[in-house]
C-alpha positions in Angstrom: 36.2 -84.4 -54.9 38.4 -84.1 -57.9 38.7 -86.3 -60.9 40.8 -89.0 -59.2 43.6 -90.4 -61.4 43.0 -93.8 -59.8 39.8 -94.0 -61.9 41.4 -93.0 -65.2 41.8 -96.7 -66.3 38.5 -97.8 -64.8 35.3 -98.2 -66.9 32.8 -95.6 -65.7 29.1 -95.5 -66.7 27.1 -92.4 -67.7 23.4 -92.4 -68.8 22.3 -90.1 -71.6 20.0 -87.5 -70.0 17.7 -87.7 -73.0 17.2 -91.4 -73.6 19.0 -93.1 -70.7 21.3 -95.0 -73.0 24.4 -96.0 -70.9 27.9 -95.4 -72.2 30.9 -97.0 -70.5 34.2 -95.3 -71.0 37.5 -95.1 -69.0 37.8 -92.3 -66.5 40.5 -90.7 -68.7 37.9 -90.3 -71.5 35.5 -88.5 -69.1 38.4 -86.3 -67.9 38.9 -84.8 -71.4 35.6 -85.0 -73.2 33.2 -82.1 -73.2 30.5 -83.6 -75.5 29.7 -86.8 -77.4 27.1 -88.2 -79.7 24.8 -90.6 -77.9 24.6 -94.1 -79.6 21.1 -94.4 -78.3 19.3 -91.3 -79.6 22.0 -89.7 -81.8 21.9 -86.4 -79.9 24.9 -84.3 -79.0 25.3 -84.6 -75.2 27.3 -82.1 -73.3 29.2 -83.3 -70.2 30.0 -80.4 -67.8 32.6 -80.4 -65.1 29.9 -80.9 -62.4 28.7 -83.9 -64.4 32.2 -85.3 -64.4 32.5 -84.8 -60.6 29.2 -86.7 -60.1 30.4 -89.6 -62.4 33.7 -89.9 -60.5 31.9 -89.7 -57.1 29.4 -92.4 -58.2 32.4 -94.7 -59.0 34.7 -93.7 -56.1 34.3 -97.2 -54.6 36.2 -98.5 -57.6 39.3 -96.4 -57.0 42.5 -98.1 -56.1 43.8 -96.8 -52.7 47.1 -95.0 -52.9 50.0 -97.4 -52.5 47.9 -100.5 -53.1 49.6 -101.6 -56.3 
């Protein structure tokens, strides 16, 4: 699975691997970010491409089917 453009404007959730604090950002944010500072624990969290694939797969059910607009 790729990073589906149909999820770029959808809020996707990711839990900090250190403290489990959940951040919700649009898919477009996940597409470009490589790291962020967790609001829960203050640590710098790296988001790898495999992490991004997993996030998009987890939220695939929210994708708008092509031509459904």
